[in-house]
C-alpha positions in Angstrom: 14.6 12.2 0.5 12.3 14.9 -0.8 10.0 12.6 -2.7 8.1 15.4 -4.3 11.2 17.0 -5.8 12.5 13.6 -6.8 9.3 12.7 -8.7 9.2 16.2 -10.2 12.6 15.7 -11.7 11.4 12.5 -13.5 8.4 14.2 -15.2 8.5 16.3 -18.3 9.7 19.9 -17.6 6.2 21.4 -17.8 4.7 18.9 -15.3 7.7 18.9 -13.0 7.6 22.7 -12.7 3.9 22.5 -11.8 4.6 19.9 -9.1 7.3 22.1 -7.5 5.0 25.1 -7.7 2.1 23.3 -6.0 4.3 22.0 -3.1 3.6 19.2 -0.6 0.8 16.7 -1.4 -0.2 13.1 -1.0 -0.8 12.3 -4.7 0.1 13.5 -8.2 -2.3 12.2 -10.8 -1.5 12.3 -14.6 -4.5 11.6 -16.8 -4.0 11.6 -20.6 -5.9 14.6 -21.9 -6.8 15.8 -18.4 -5.4 18.5 -16.2 -2.5 17.6 -13.9 -4.1 17.0 -10.5 -2.9 16.9 -6.9 -4.5 15.5 -3.8 -3.9 17.1 -0.4 -5.7 16.5 2.8 -8.3 14.4 0.9 -9.1 17.2 -1.6 -8.2 17.2 -5.3 -6.7 20.3 -6.9 -6.2 20.9 -10.6 -3.3 22.6 -12.4 -3.9 24.7 -15.5 -1.5 22.4 -17.4 -3.0 19.5 -19.4 -1.2 16.1 -19.5 -0.7 15.0 -23.1 0.4 11.6 -24.4 4.0 12.6 -24.6 4.0 13.7 -21.0 2.5 10.3 -19.9 5.0 8.3 -22.0 7.9 10.4 -20.6 6.7 9.6 -17.1 6.1 5.8 -17.7 9.6 5.4 -19.3 11.2 7.3 -16.4 9.4 5.2 -13.7 10.2 2.0 -15.5 13.9 3.1 -16.1 13.4 2.8 -19.9 12.6 -0.9 -19.5 8.9 -1.0 -19.7 8.7 -4.7 -20.6 10.7 -5.6 -17.6 8.0 -4.1 -15.4 5.1 -5.7 -17.4 4.2 -8.3 -14.8 3.6 -5.4 -12.3 1.9 -3.1 -14.8 -0.6 -5.8 -15.5 -1.4 -5.9 -11.8 -2.0 -2.1 -11.9 1.2 -0.6 -10.4 4.8 0.2 -11.0 7.2 -0.6 -8.1 9.4 2.3 -7.2 12.0 3.2 -4.6 11.3 5.2 -1.5 7.9 3.8 -0.8 6.4 5.7 -3.7 3.4 4.0 -5.1 2.6 4.4 -8.8 -0.9 3.2 -9.7 -1.6 2.5 -13.4 -4.7 2.6 -15.5 -4.5 1.4 -19.1 -6.6 0.6 -22.1 -6.8 -3.2 -22.4 -6.4 -5.0 -25.7 -7.0 -8.8 -25.5 -5.8 -9.2 -29.0 -2.2 -8.3 -28.0 -0.1 -11.4 -27.2 2.6 -9.4 -25.5 0.3 -7.4 -23.2 0.4 -3.6 -22.9 2.5 -1.0 -24.6 3.6 2.3 -23.2 1.0 4.1 -25.4 -1.8 2.0 -23.8 -1.3 3.7 -20.4 -4.1 6.2 -19.8 -3.3 7.5 -16.3 -0.8 7.3 -13.5 -1.4 8.0 -9.8 1.8 8.8 -7.9 1.3 8.4 -4.2 4.0 9.9 -2.0 4.7 8.4 1.4 4.8 10.6 4.5 8.4 11.0 5.6 7.5 11.9 9.2 5.9 9.6 11.7 2.2 10.2 11.8 0.8 7.5 14.1 1.0 8.5 17.8 3.0 5.9 19.8 0.2 5.7 22.4 -2.0 4.1 19.7 0.4 1.2 19.4 0.5 0.8 23.2 -3.3 0.6 23.4 -3.6 -2.8 21.7 -1.3 -5.9 21.8 0.6 -5.3 18.5 2.2 -8.8 18.6 -1.2 -10.4 18.3 -3.3 -10.9 15.1 -5.0 -7.7 14.1 -6.9 -6.2 11.1 -6.3 -2.6 10.2 -9.0 -1.0 8.1 -9.9 2.3 6.5 -11.2 3.7 3.2 -8.7 3.8 0.3 -5.9 6.3 1.1 -6.9 6.4 4.8 -3.6 5.5 6.3 -3.4 1.7 6.5 -0.1 1.3 4.8 1.4 4.1 6.9 0.2 2.4 10.1 1.8 -0.9 9.1 5.0 0.8 8.0 5.4 2.5 11.4 4.3 -0.6 13.4 6.6 -3.4 12.1 9.9 -1.9 13.2 8.5 -1.6 16.8 7.7 -5.3 16.9 11.4 -6.2 16.4 12.5 -4.1 19.4 11.9 -4.2 23.2 9.6 -5.1 24.8 8.4 -7.4 21.9 11.5 -8.6 20.2 9.5 -10.6 17.7 10.7 -12.3 14.6 8.8 -10.3 12.0 8.3 -11.1 8.3 6.9 -8.4 6.0 5.4 -9.6 2.7 5.8 -6.3 0.8 4.0 -7.2 -2.4 4.1 -3.6 -3.8 7.3 -2.3 -2.3 5.5 0.3 -0.1 6.0 -1.0 3.4 9.7 -1.4 3.6 11.3 0.3 0.6 13.1 -3.1 0.3 14.9 -2.5 3.7 13.3 -4.0 6.8 15.9 -3.3 9.4 15.5 -6.2 11.9 12.5 -7.7 10.0 12.7 -10.2 7.2 11.3 -8.8 4.0 9.9 -10.6 1.0 10.1 -7.7 -1.4 7.7 -7.5 -4.4 6.6 -11.0 -3.6 3.1 -12.3 -4.3 1.2 -12.4 -1.0 0.2 -16.1 -1.1 3.7 -17.2 -2.2 5.3 -14.9 0.3 3.4 -16.3 3.3 4.2 -19.8 2.1 7.9 -19.0 2.0 7.8 -17.3 5.3 6.2 -20.2 7.1 8.4 -22.7 5.4 11.7 -21.0 5.8 11.7 -18.0 8.1 9.8 -19.2 11.3 8.1 -15.8 11.9 6.3 -14.9 15.0 4.4 -12.2 13.2 3.6 -11.7 9.5 2.7 -8.3 8.1 0.4 -8.1 5.0 -1.1 -5.0 3.3 -4.5 -4.9 1.5 -6.0 -8.4 1.8 -9.4 -9.4 0.5 -9.0 -11.4 -2.7 -10.3 -15.0 -3.0 -6.9 -16.5 -2.5 -6.2 -14.6 0.7 -8.4 -16.7 2.9 -6.5 -20.0 2.6 -2.9 -18.7 3.0 -3.8 -16.5 5.9 -5.6 -19.3 7.7 -2.8 -21.7 7.0 -0.3 -19.2 8.5 -2.5 -18.7 11.6 -2.8 -22.5 12.0 1.0 -22.8 11.7 1.4 -20.6 14.8 2.2 -17.2 13.3 0.3 -14.0 14.2 -1.0 -11.9 11.2 -1.3 -8.2 11.1 -3.1 -7.2 7.9 -4.9 -4.3 6.4 -8.1 -4.2 4.3 -10.3 -1.5 2.7 -13.4 -0.7 4.7 -14.9 2.2 6.6 -16.7 0.2 9.3 -17.3 -3.3 10.7 -20.4 -3.4 8.5 -18.5 -2.8 5.3 -15.8 -5.3 6.2 -18.4 -8.0 6.8 -19.8 -7.3 3.4 -16.5 -8.5 1.9 -17.0 -12.3 1.7 -13.3 -13.3 2.1 -12.6 -10.8 4.9 -15.8 -11.9 6.7 -14.7 -15.5 6.4 -11.4 -14.7 8.1 -13.2 -12.8 10.9 -15.6 -15.6 11.4 -12.8 -18.1 11.6 -11.3 -16.1 14.5 -8.1 -15.1 12.7 -8.0 -11.6 14.2 -8.1 -10.6 17.8 -8.1 -6.8 17.5 -9.5 -4.4 14.9 -8.1 -0.9 14.3 -10.3 1.4 12.3 -8.7 4.5 10.9 -10.9 7.5 10.1 -10.7 11.3 9.9 -12.3 14.1 12.0 -11.6 17.8 11.6 -8.7 17.0 9.2 -7.0 14.7 11.6 -6.7 10.9 11.6 -8.6 9.0 14.3 -7.9 5.5 15.5 -10.7 3.2 16.9 -9.4 0.1 18.6 -11.9 -2.7 19.1 -11.3 -6.2 20.6 -12.9 -9.1 18.7 -15.6 -9.6 21.3 -17.0 -6.1 20.7 -16.4 -5.9 16.9 -19.4 -7.8 15.5 
């Protein structure tokens, strides 16, 4: 699927035409009253076209299939689930006096992140660490963590690993709802998903994206104690920044992870630093 053209067709004609004209990019950002923006290779570019309220409402209704209230539980968490691994981040104007939550007109901006259709992680990176053991993948936001996990989990189900893999895909980005030979808990809360996996699916490996909240520590520790390996991702640019995140530090101190994979960038290309636990901190 050509994700850019697909998304362009869902936007208002003026914005859609600008997207097609700009061409390939990683993100399309719609800010009410601001210029349409594109992110490519880590740099932001602005269109001459301004996003008005009607443009934004048009986009929200298209992305929620004209059923905004059906998507309200996800919108309140800051995203709209969408097919094809497309991530739609949401910023909105809060109103605590509303009993029914947000309305379409409360949305102030959308960030549409387009997945890379081609494989981007060199296979030799996966061969340099034991990918069927617990690992933590880290990078700054937008640095390639989700892509790494998306390309990794199918490999674990095949030779030479042939592991029972469960993916808790809480935002619909890792699997697009289809996991091949993996078991997928699609759009499932991470804590509840891990509980269901341990209780019913007997996984060898559980894949989780973007950990770090208060509730993450317990369910990840419980899964490790139950005998499953965890391969997770977290925001962070270095060991030092990870250790400043109390909940991630707690998991590291508890010995949950055996390998750490840091994703960075040098000369416009992604780099991968693989560190065993003994050398990490």
